[in-house]
C-alpha positions as CSV (number, residue, x, y, z in Angstrom):
1,X,11.5,65.8,-154.1
2,X,7.7,66.2,-154.9
3,X,5.3,63.7,-153.0
4,X,3.3,61.0,-155.0
5,X,-0.4,61.8,-154.4
6,X,-1.4,58.8,-156.6
7,X,-2.6,56.4,-153.8
8,X,-2.7,53.0,-155.3
9,X,-6.4,51.1,-154.4
10,X,-6.2,48.3,-152.2
11,X,-7.4,45.0,-153.7
12,X,-9.4,43.8,-150.8
13,X,-11.5,46.4,-149.1
14,X,-14.1,46.6,-146.5
15,X,-16.7,46.0,-148.8
16,X,-15.2,43.1,-150.0
17,X,-15.4,41.6,-146.5
18,X,-19.2,42.5,-146.9
19,X,-19.2,40.7,-150.0
20,X,-17.8,37.3,-148.9
21,X,-20.3,37.1,-146.2
22,X,-23.0,37.6,-148.6
23,X,-21.5,35.0,-151.0
24,X,-21.4,32.6,-148.2
25,X,-24.8,32.9,-147.3
26,X,-25.6,32.4,-151.1
27,X,-23.4,29.8,-151.0
28,X,-25.5,27.9,-148.1
29,X,-28.6,28.7,-149.6
30,X,-27.6,27.5,-152.9
31,X,-26.7,23.8,-151.5
32,X,-29.5,23.6,-149.0
33,X,-31.8,24.2,-151.9
34,X,-30.1,21.4,-153.9
35,X,-30.0,18.9,-150.9
36,X,-33.6,19.4,-150.1
37,X,-35.7,20.5,-153.2
38,X,-33.8,19.3,-156.2
39,X,-32.7,16.1,-155.0
40,X,-36.1,15.2,-153.3
41,X,-37.6,15.9,-156.9
42,X,-34.9,14.3,-158.4
43,X,-35.0,17.7,-160.9
44,X,-32.1,18.8,-163.1
45,X,-32.1,22.4,-162.6
46,X,-30.2,23.4,-165.8
47,X,-27.3,25.1,-166.4
48,X,-24.2,23.5,-165.4
49,X,-25.5,22.5,-162.0
50,X,-28.0,20.5,-163.9
51,X,-25.4,18.7,-166.2
52,X,-23.7,17.9,-163.3
53,X,-26.6,16.4,-161.6
54,X,-27.6,15.0,-164.9
55,X,-24.1,13.2,-165.0
56,X,-24.7,12.0,-161.3
57,X,-28.1,10.4,-162.3
58,X,-26.4,8.6,-165.6
59,X,-23.7,6.9,-163.8
60,X,-26.2,5.9,-161.1
61,X,-28.7,4.4,-163.0
62,X,-26.6,2.7,-165.4
63,X,-23.4,2.0,-164.0
64,X,-24.5,2.1,-160.4
65,X,-21.7,4.4,-159.2
66,X,-22.4,7.4,-157.5
67,X,-20.3,10.4,-158.2
68,X,-19.5,13.2,-155.5
69,X,-21.2,16.6,-156.8
70,X,-17.9,18.6,-156.4
71,X,-15.1,17.2,-159.0
72,X,-17.7,17.4,-161.7
73,X,-18.9,20.6,-160.9
74,X,-15.7,22.4,-160.6
75,X,-14.5,20.6,-164.0
76,X,-17.7,21.5,-166.1
77,X,-17.0,25.5,-164.4
78,X,-13.3,25.4,-166.1
79,X,-14.3,27.0,-169.3
80,X,-16.9,29.7,-168.0
81,X,-14.1,30.9,-165.3
82,X,-11.9,31.1,-168.1
83,X,-14.2,33.6,-170.0
84,X,-14.7,35.2,-166.5
85,X,-10.9,35.6,-166.2
86,X,-10.4,36.8,-169.7
87,X,-13.4,39.4,-169.7
88,X,-15.2,39.9,-166.5
89,X,-12.3,40.9,-164.0
90,X,-10.1,39.1,-161.7
91,X,-12.1,39.8,-158.5
92,X,-15.4,39.0,-159.9
93,X,-13.8,35.4,-161.0
94,X,-12.1,35.0,-157.4
95,X,-15.4,35.8,-155.7
96,X,-17.6,33.3,-158.2
97,X,-14.8,30.7,-157.8
98,X,-15.1,30.8,-154.1
99,X,-19.0,30.7,-154.5
100,X,-18.7,27.5,-157.0
101,X,-16.0,25.5,-154.9
102,X,-18.0,26.5,-151.4
103,X,-21.4,25.3,-152.9
104,X,-20.0,22.4,-154.7
105,X,-18.5,21.3,-151.4
106,X,-21.5,22.0,-149.1
107,X,-23.6,20.1,-151.5
108,X,-21.5,17.0,-150.8
109,X,-21.2,17.5,-146.9
110,X,-24.6,18.8,-146.1
111,X,-27.4,16.1,-145.1
112,X,-30.1,15.2,-147.8
113,X,-33.6,15.8,-146.3
114,X,-37.0,16.4,-148.2
115,X,-39.4,19.3,-146.9
116,X,-42.3,18.0,-149.1
117,X,-42.6,15.5,-152.3
118,X,-45.1,17.6,-154.0
119,X,-43.5,17.9,-157.2
120,X,-45.1,21.6,-158.2
121,X,-44.0,22.9,-154.6
122,X,-40.7,21.5,-155.4
123,X,-40.2,23.0,-158.7
124,X,-41.9,26.4,-157.7
125,X,-40.1,27.0,-154.0
126,X,-36.9,25.5,-155.2
127,X,-36.8,27.7,-158.3
128,X,-37.6,30.8,-155.9
129,X,-34.5,29.7,-153.6
130,X,-32.3,29.2,-156.3
131,X,-33.2,32.7,-157.6
132,X,-32.8,34.4,-154.5
133,X,-29.2,32.7,-154.2
134,X,-28.1,33.8,-157.5
135,X,-29.5,37.1,-157.4
136,X,-27.6,37.7,-153.9
137,X,-24.2,36.8,-155.9
138,X,-25.0,38.9,-158.8
139,X,-25.9,42.0,-156.4
140,X,-22.4,41.7,-155.1
141,X,-20.7,41.3,-158.9
142,X,-20.3,37.4,-158.8
143,X,-22.0,34.4,-159.8
144,X,-22.9,31.0,-158.7
145,X,-21.2,29.8,-161.8
146,X,-22.4,27.6,-164.7
147,X,-24.4,29.1,-167.3
148,X,-24.2,32.4,-165.0
149,X,-20.7,33.1,-166.2
150,X,-22.0,33.0,-169.9
151,X,-24.9,35.2,-169.3
152,X,-22.8,38.0,-167.4
153,X,-20.1,37.6,-170.3
154,X,-23.3,38.5,-172.8
155,X,-24.7,41.1,-170.6
156,X,-20.9,42.9,-170.3
157,X,-19.6,42.5,-173.7
158,X,-22.9,42.6,-175.8
159,X,-25.0,44.7,-173.4
160,X,-27.8,42.3,-173.6
161,X,-29.9,40.5,-170.9
162,X,-29.0,37.3,-171.3
163,X,-30.9,35.2,-168.7
164,X,-33.8,34.4,-170.9
165,X,-31.4,32.9,-173.5
166,X,-29.7,31.0,-171.0
167,X,-33.1,29.3,-170.0
168,X,-33.8,28.4,-173.9
169,X,-30.5,26.5,-173.9
170,X,-31.1,25.0,-170.6
171,X,-34.8,23.6,-172.0
172,X,-32.7,21.9,-174.7
173,X,-30.8,20.2,-171.9
174,X,-33.8,19.3,-169.8
175,X,-35.4,17.7,-173.0
176,X,-32.4,15.4,-173.4
177,X,-33.0,14.7,-169.7
178,X,-36.6,13.8,-170.3
179,X,-35.7,11.4,-173.1
180,X,-33.4,9.4,-170.8
181,X,-35.2,9.6,-167.7
182,X,-38.8,10.4,-168.1
183,X,-40.8,13.3,-169.4
184,X,-42.4,14.2,-165.9
185,X,-38.9,15.3,-163.9
186,X,-37.9,17.2,-167.0
187,X,-40.9,19.2,-167.4
188,X,-41.2,20.1,-163.5
189,X,-37.4,20.8,-163.9
190,X,-38.4,23.3,-166.9
191,X,-41.0,25.0,-164.2
192,X,-38.2,25.0,-161.5
193,X,-35.6,26.8,-164.4
194,X,-38.5,28.9,-165.5
195,X,-39.4,30.0,-162.1
196,X,-35.6,30.9,-161.1
197,X,-34.9,32.7,-164.5
198,X,-37.9,35.0,-163.7
199,X,-36.7,35.7,-160.1
200,X,-33.3,36.6,-161.1
201,X,-34.9,38.7,-163.9
202,X,-37.0,40.5,-161.0
203,X,-34.6,40.7,-158.4
204,X,-31.2,41.4,-160.6
205,X,-32.0,44.6,-163.3
206,X,-28.2,45.8,-163.8
207,X,-28.4,44.9,-167.4
208,X,-31.9,46.1,-168.1
209,X,-32.4,49.4,-169.5
210,X,-35.3,52.0,-169.4
211,X,-36.0,54.9,-171.7
212,X,-37.0,57.9,-169.9
213,X,-38.7,60.8,-172.1
214,X,-38.6,64.0,-169.5
215,X,-40.8,66.9,-170.4
216,X,-39.3,70.1,-167.9
217,X,-38.2,73.5,-167.9
218,X,-34.9,72.7,-166.6
219,X,-33.4,70.2,-169.0
220,X,-29.8,71.4,-168.8
221,X,-30.0,70.8,-164.7
222,X,-31.4,67.5,-165.1
223,X,-29.3,66.4,-167.7
224,X,-26.5,67.0,-165.8
225,X,-27.7,65.2,-162.9
226,X,-28.5,62.4,-165.0
227,X,-25.0,62.1,-166.2
228,X,-23.4,62.7,-162.9
229,X,-25.5,59.8,-161.6
230,X,-25.6,57.0,-164.2
231,X,-22.4,58.5,-166.7
232,X,-25.0,58.1,-169.7
233,X,-26.0,61.1,-171.8
234,X,-29.0,62.9,-172.9
235,X,-30.6,64.5,-175.8
236,X,-32.8,67.5,-175.5
237,X,-35.6,67.5,-178.0
238,X,-37.7,70.6,-179.0
239,X,-41.6,70.1,-178.8
240,X,-45.0,71.8,-178.7
241,X,-47.7,71.5,-176.1
242,X,-50.9,70.1,-178.3
243,X,-53.2,71.7,-175.8
244,X,-51.6,75.2,-174.8
245,X,-49.7,75.2,-177.8
246,X,-46.5,75.9,-175.8
247,X,-42.9,75.6,-176.4
248,X,-41.3,73.0,-174.4
249,X,-38.2,70.8,-173.8
250,X,-38.4,66.8,-174.1
251,X,-35.2,65.2,-172.5
252,X,-34.5,62.0,-173.8
253,X,-32.1,59.2,-172.0
254,X,-31.8,55.7,-171.4
255,X,-30.1,54.6,-168.2
256,X,-30.1,51.2,-166.3
257,X,-33.1,49.9,-164.5
258,X,-31.2,49.5,-161.3
259,X,-30.7,53.6,-161.6
260,X,-34.5,54.7,-162.5
261,X,-35.6,55.5,-159.0
262,X,-32.4,57.6,-158.1
263,X,-32.9,59.2,-161.4
264,X,-36.5,59.7,-160.7
265,X,-36.0,61.2,-157.2
266,X,-33.1,63.6,-158.4
267,X,-35.7,65.0,-161.6
268,X,-38.4,65.5,-158.7
269,X,-36.1,67.6,-156.7
270,X,-34.8,69.6,-159.8
271,X,-38.3,70.2,-161.0
272,X,-41.4,69.2,-159.3
273,X,-43.6,69.9,-162.2
274,X,-41.6,67.6,-164.8
275,X,-43.3,65.0,-166.3
276,X,-41.5,61.6,-166.8
277,X,-42.2,58.7,-169.0
278,X,-40.3,55.5,-168.1
279,X,-40.5,53.0,-171.0
280,X,-38.7,49.5,-170.9
281,X,-36.1,49.3,-173.4
282,X,-36.3,45.7,-175.4
283,X,-33.2,46.3,-177.6
284,X,-30.3,48.7,-177.5
285,X,-27.5,48.9,-180.4
286,X,-24.7,51.2,-180.0
287,X,-22.7,52.7,-177.1
288,X,-23.8,52.3,-173.8
289,X,-22.0,52.9,-170.5
290,X,-21.6,49.8,-168.2
291,X,-19.7,50.0,-165.0
292,X,-16.5,47.9,-165.4
293,X,-16.2,44.9,-163.1
294,X,-13.0,44.6,-161.0
């Protein structure tokens, strides 16, 4: 009887244990940020968290009823969670739901206290902490819930960096908040959301791309190395140097920004004399490999 050599990959691995630790830390950081900066400044931080706080503020202002954070946030996240289950993978969804539930519960049980009452400091440093917490989740293939689910759905299915689009949607929500509760808080909330978006955009680069133009005498080796690292192909173009009139090869490839440093290091190792120009890719149409989520 022939032995079956195919080993079934375990669903939960050692890497997943590290992921849970990182996501737990991110949840504590997000909840701490909400109870210190967001509540102290009475901000609406955008996304479904902002809508949750918006509903809490609405009921407390007009009906003198303070609703708990967790039930509202979990109900609002039900549709994004459905999108995650269907399009983004089971493990991604499980980890993201873990973050949503843990953060929601922590927001209700952690004590509230203010580090500062300066609205500009609250907006900037609150946005930084929120961006770090969100990026920690994204690094481990999870999200903090809310509109991050939608941003990841657009990034995976459409291949676009959607976080700035989500920022635009959040601005519209915050304008409604300004109409009902005052423009000062709404405008500071927009600053908070802008800082958050820029921090995530800077720290999380998986769905951003860069175009590489590589002038080299070893195009075949470098193209093979790029494919091995990134699973992306390359095109070899024929060129002529304007100064020496020497025939040369130009390698053209598009890779994820998070892979650029690794690719550059390999290019330098294969051909120390290679000349590389990396250009940020603003828009991309066509097939572009993205590592599937689990």
